[in-house]
C-alpha positions, 0 to 999 in steps of 0.5 A: 540692517533694519527697516524703521519708520520715518520718525526713527530714521529722522531721530537717527539722522538728528543724532548723527547715527546714534539711537539708544545703545544700538551700534553706530548707523552708517547710512539711512536709505529711503526706498519704495518697497514692492507694494509701492509704500515708502520704506526707511532702512538703517545700514550698519558698516557691514551693510554698506560694504555689501550694498544691501540696498541696491535696486531690486524687485523689493527695493525700488528707487533707493536713495541715501538720505544720510551718511556718516561723515 
């Protein structure tokens, strides 16, 4: 999993989970971070299995914006 900016997240969504030669992305999640800012995360297959972006003090209001079909 990685935190990316909105521009990269939108590029990954537009390319259906592909970005350069990185592994295939399975989800893009938007959330509010602990400091009140908007953050974007990309999740790979293993991250989805572990529910890496469940709500916590650091991940507030997570929303799956895109999922691999």
